[in-house]
C-alpha positions as CSV (number, residue, x, y, z in Angstrom):
1,X,-9.8,-19.9,-13.0
2,X,-11.8,-22.8,-11.7
3,X,-14.7,-20.7,-10.4
4,X,-14.7,-18.6,-13.6
5,X,-14.9,-21.8,-15.7
6,X,-17.8,-23.1,-13.6
7,X,-19.7,-19.8,-14.2
8,X,-19.3,-20.5,-18.0
9,X,-20.3,-24.2,-17.6
10,X,-23.8,-24.7,-19.1
11,X,-24.4,-27.7,-16.7
12,X,-24.0,-25.4,-13.7
13,X,-26.3,-22.6,-15.0
14,X,-29.3,-24.1,-13.2
15,X,-27.6,-23.8,-9.9
16,X,-26.4,-20.2,-10.4
17,X,-28.3,-17.4,-8.6
18,X,-29.8,-15.0,-11.1
19,X,-27.9,-12.1,-9.4
20,X,-24.6,-13.7,-10.4
21,X,-25.3,-14.3,-14.1
22,X,-23.1,-12.3,-16.5
23,X,-21.3,-10.6,-13.5
24,X,-17.9,-12.3,-13.6
25,X,-16.3,-8.9,-14.0
26,X,-17.9,-7.6,-10.8
27,X,-17.0,-10.7,-8.8
28,X,-13.4,-11.1,-9.9
29,X,-12.6,-7.5,-11.0
30,X,-9.4,-7.4,-13.0
31,X,-7.9,-10.5,-11.3
32,X,-7.3,-12.2,-14.7
33,X,-5.1,-9.1,-15.6
34,X,-3.2,-9.4,-12.4
35,X,-2.7,-13.2,-12.9
36,X,-1.4,-12.7,-16.4
37,X,1.0,-10.0,-15.3
38,X,2.5,-12.2,-12.6
39,X,2.4,-15.5,-14.6
40,X,3.8,-14.1,-17.8
41,X,6.0,-11.2,-16.8
42,X,6.8,-10.5,-13.1
43,X,7.5,-14.1,-12.1
44,X,10.1,-14.4,-14.9
45,X,11.7,-11.2,-13.8
46,X,12.1,-12.4,-10.2
47,X,13.3,-15.8,-11.3
48,X,16.1,-14.1,-13.3
49,X,17.3,-12.7,-9.9
50,X,17.9,-16.1,-8.3
51,X,21.6,-15.8,-8.9
52,X,21.7,-12.0,-8.3
53,X,19.2,-11.0,-5.6
54,X,20.5,-7.4,-5.6
55,X,18.6,-7.0,-8.9
56,X,15.1,-7.4,-7.2
57,X,14.8,-3.6,-6.7
58,X,15.3,-3.2,-10.5
59,X,12.4,-5.7,-11.2
60,X,10.0,-3.6,-9.1
61,X,11.1,-0.3,-10.5
62,X,11.0,-1.6,-14.1
63,X,7.3,-2.6,-13.6
64,X,6.1,0.1,-11.2
65,X,3.4,1.3,-13.7
66,X,2.0,-2.2,-14.0
67,X,1.3,-2.4,-10.3
68,X,-1.4,0.3,-10.7
69,X,-3.7,-2.6,-11.7
70,X,-3.9,-3.4,-8.0
71,X,-5.6,0.0,-7.4
72,X,-8.3,-0.9,-10.0
73,X,-8.8,-4.3,-8.2
74,X,-9.1,-2.7,-4.8
75,X,-11.6,-0.1,-6.0
76,X,-13.8,-2.9,-7.3
77,X,-13.5,-4.9,-4.0
78,X,-16.6,-3.4,-2.3
79,X,-18.8,-4.3,-5.3
80,X,-17.3,-7.8,-5.4
81,X,-17.8,-8.3,-1.6
82,X,-21.4,-7.1,-1.9
83,X,-22.1,-9.6,-4.7
84,X,-20.4,-12.4,-2.8
85,X,-22.5,-11.8,0.3
86,X,-25.6,-12.3,-1.8
87,X,-24.4,-15.6,-3.2
88,X,-22.0,-17.1,-0.8
89,X,-24.5,-19.6,0.6
90,X,-25.8,-20.7,-2.8
91,X,-25.7,-24.3,-4.0
92,X,-23.6,-23.1,-7.0
93,X,-20.6,-22.1,-4.8
94,X,-21.0,-25.1,-2.5
95,X,-20.9,-27.5,-5.5
96,X,-18.1,-25.6,-7.2
97,X,-16.0,-25.7,-4.0
98,X,-16.4,-29.5,-3.8
99,X,-15.6,-30.0,-7.5
100,X,-12.4,-27.9,-7.2
101,X,-11.5,-29.6,-3.9
102,X,-10.8,-26.2,-2.3
103,X,-10.4,-26.1,1.5
104,X,-11.2,-22.3,1.6
105,X,-14.2,-20.4,0.2
106,X,-13.8,-18.2,-2.9
107,X,-13.8,-15.0,-0.7
108,X,-10.4,-16.1,0.7
109,X,-8.9,-16.3,-2.7
110,X,-10.5,-12.9,-3.7
111,X,-8.6,-11.4,-0.8
112,X,-5.2,-12.6,-2.0
113,X,-4.3,-9.7,-4.3
114,X,-5.1,-7.2,-1.5
115,X,-2.8,-9.2,0.9
116,X,-0.1,-9.5,-1.7
117,X,0.0,-5.8,-2.1
118,X,1.0,-5.4,1.6
119,X,3.5,-8.3,1.4
120,X,5.6,-6.6,-1.3
121,X,6.8,-3.8,1.0
122,X,7.5,-6.4,3.7
123,X,9.6,-8.4,1.3
124,X,11.5,-5.3,0.2
125,X,12.1,-4.2,3.9
126,X,13.4,-7.7,4.6
127,X,15.8,-7.6,1.6
128,X,17.1,-4.2,2.7
129,X,17.8,-5.5,6.2
130,X,20.4,-7.9,4.7
131,X,21.7,-5.6,1.9
132,X,23.3,-2.8,3.8
133,X,26.5,-2.5,1.7
134,X,26.1,-4.1,-1.7
135,X,25.0,-3.3,-5.2
136,X,21.3,-2.5,-5.7
137,X,20.6,-1.0,-2.3
138,X,19.5,2.3,-3.7
139,X,17.1,0.5,-6.1
140,X,15.7,-1.6,-3.3
141,X,15.0,1.6,-1.3
142,X,13.4,3.3,-4.3
143,X,11.3,0.2,-4.9
144,X,10.2,0.2,-1.2
145,X,9.1,3.9,-1.5
146,X,7.2,3.1,-4.7
147,X,5.3,0.2,-3.0
148,X,4.5,2.3,0.0
149,X,3.3,5.1,-2.3
150,X,1.1,2.5,-4.1
151,X,-0.3,1.3,-0.8
152,X,-1.2,4.9,0.2
153,X,-2.7,5.6,-3.2
154,X,-4.9,2.5,-3.0
155,X,-5.9,3.4,0.6
156,X,-6.8,7.0,-0.5
157,X,-8.8,5.8,-3.6
158,X,-10.7,3.3,-1.4
159,X,-11.9,6.2,0.7
160,X,-12.7,8.2,-2.4
161,X,-15.1,5.6,-3.8
162,X,-17.2,6.0,-0.6
163,X,-18.0,9.7,-1.4
164,X,-21.7,10.2,-1.9
165,X,-23.7,13.2,-3.2
166,X,-21.1,14.7,-5.5
167,X,-22.8,15.9,-8.6
168,X,-20.1,15.3,-11.2
169,X,-17.2,13.1,-12.0
170,X,-14.6,13.0,-9.2
171,X,-11.9,11.8,-11.6
172,X,-12.0,15.2,-13.3
173,X,-10.5,16.7,-10.2
174,X,-7.3,14.7,-10.8
175,X,-5.5,12.3,-8.5
176,X,-6.3,12.0,-4.7
177,X,-3.1,13.2,-3.0
178,X,-4.2,13.2,0.6
179,X,-7.3,12.4,2.7
180,X,-8.0,12.6,6.4
181,X,-10.2,13.8,9.2
182,X,-10.0,17.4,10.6
183,X,-11.8,19.8,12.9
184,X,-12.9,22.8,10.8
185,X,-14.0,26.3,11.7
186,X,-15.5,28.4,9.0
187,X,-15.8,32.1,8.4
188,X,-17.7,33.6,5.4
189,X,-16.9,37.3,5.3
190,X,-14.6,39.6,3.4
191,X,-11.6,41.1,5.0
192,X,-9.3,39.5,7.6
193,X,-11.0,36.8,9.8
194,X,-11.0,37.6,13.5
195,X,-9.8,34.4,15.0
196,X,-11.4,35.1,18.4
197,X,-14.8,35.2,16.7
198,X,-14.2,31.9,15.0
199,X,-12.9,30.2,18.2
200,X,-16.2,30.8,20.0
201,X,-18.0,28.4,17.7
202,X,-17.8,24.6,17.9
203,X,-15.8,23.1,15.1
204,X,-17.3,20.8,12.5
205,X,-15.7,17.4,11.9
206,X,-14.9,17.1,8.3
207,X,-13.1,14.5,6.1
208,X,-11.0,16.4,3.6
209,X,-9.8,15.0,0.2
210,X,-7.0,16.9,-1.5
211,X,-7.1,16.4,-5.3
212,X,-4.8,18.0,-7.8
213,X,-7.5,20.5,-8.8
214,X,-9.7,20.8,-5.7
215,X,-10.1,20.4,-2.0
216,X,-13.2,18.4,-1.2
217,X,-15.0,18.7,2.2
218,X,-17.1,15.7,3.3
219,X,-18.9,14.6,6.4
220,X,-18.0,11.1,7.5
221,X,-21.1,8.9,8.0
222,X,-21.1,6.2,10.7
223,X,-19.9,2.8,9.7
224,X,-22.6,0.2,9.1
225,X,-22.4,-3.5,9.0
226,X,-20.4,-5.7,11.3
227,X,-16.9,-7.3,11.3
228,X,-15.3,-7.1,7.8
229,X,-18.5,-5.7,6.3
230,X,-18.1,-2.4,8.1
231,X,-17.9,0.5,5.6
232,X,-17.6,4.2,6.0
233,X,-19.2,6.7,3.6
234,X,-18.5,10.4,3.1
235,X,-21.3,12.8,2.4
236,X,-20.1,15.5,0.0
237,X,-20.5,19.1,1.4
238,X,-18.6,21.4,-0.9
239,X,-15.3,21.9,-2.6
240,X,-12.7,24.7,-3.3
241,X,-10.9,25.0,-6.6
242,X,-7.1,24.9,-5.9
243,X,-6.4,27.7,-8.3
244,X,-8.3,30.1,-6.0
245,X,-7.0,28.7,-2.6
246,X,-4.4,30.3,-0.3
247,X,-2.9,29.2,3.0
248,X,-1.7,30.7,6.2
249,X,0.6,28.2,7.8
250,X,0.3,29.2,11.5
251,X,-2.7,30.2,13.5
252,X,-2.4,31.6,17.0
253,X,-3.3,29.3,19.9
254,X,-2.5,25.9,18.4
255,X,0.5,24.6,16.4
256,X,-1.8,22.0,14.8
257,X,-4.0,24.6,13.1
258,X,-3.6,26.2,9.7
259,X,-5.8,28.4,7.6
260,X,-7.2,27.8,4.1
261,X,-8.7,30.8,2.4
262,X,-10.6,31.2,-0.8
263,X,-11.3,33.9,-3.4
264,X,-9.3,36.6,-1.6
265,X,-10.4,35.6,1.9
266,X,-14.1,35.7,1.1
267,X,-14.3,32.3,2.7
268,X,-11.9,31.3,5.5
269,X,-11.4,27.8,6.9
270,X,-9.4,27.2,10.1
271,X,-8.3,23.5,9.9
272,X,-6.9,21.6,12.9
273,X,-5.0,18.4,12.3
274,X,-4.5,15.6,14.8
275,X,-0.8,16.2,15.0
276,X,1.8,18.8,13.9
277,X,3.4,16.3,11.6
278,X,0.1,15.6,9.8
279,X,-0.4,19.4,9.4
280,X,3.1,19.7,7.8
281,X,2.4,16.8,5.5
282,X,-0.8,18.5,4.2
283,X,0.9,21.9,3.9
284,X,3.7,20.4,1.8
285,X,1.3,18.8,-0.6
286,X,-0.9,21.9,-0.9
287,X,2.3,24.0,-1.5
288,X,3.3,21.8,-4.4
289,X,-0.1,22.4,-6.1
290,X,-0.1,26.2,-5.4
């Protein structure tokens, strides 16, 4: 709140870098929304559990939809960090930091919502450790699953915002269900694919994004920057509509491989996961859509 107030302070305007003006929403994202949720709603819910800690699971489950606001915050984080890097050494922030008597820079505070997101599941795990045979255990377990799902969803969407070259709106493809890197062999021919023909060719390394309506193939670009500034990007290659996709779960020669075929086997993709468990997780999600 202190930094936001300083950005609205006419006396500080002369010190503010031009690139920062009228860009509070980029720098802070939806942090005010997260603050209001905790200050006015979730904190009171948790405080009501002081005499009945077994109700903590209910608090999380009751507000599970509200936690989606963290996904929005994390999606904006790369834009926020980019703006911060351009302004962090400015007189405006140095003076603001002194006025507010903060020991840490603003970037440390902007990281708090991301850190809090990971702390929720740790808190729930700790509560479960001491709640083996009492009321509310099932709700604690369900709350933990919900928070782990949220973490996965945030992670998947953070990868999605790094996709470049897609000519359209990715949100029209539905929610990202899975994402990960695979070795991929392709065959473009009608009729059954001869696996021995495909096996002779070197596989392509592709990062796949499974959406509700499509499977998107990207090429991962090398990370650039250093330290915390390192970012990966994914160059869009092509996509398959899920309503025309079929799968063959086992491919001879390697238990980690499965086959994705398209338009009655007109296009065939042999996909190799890093582990059998990973392959099964993807097949389960694809089956749900099909």
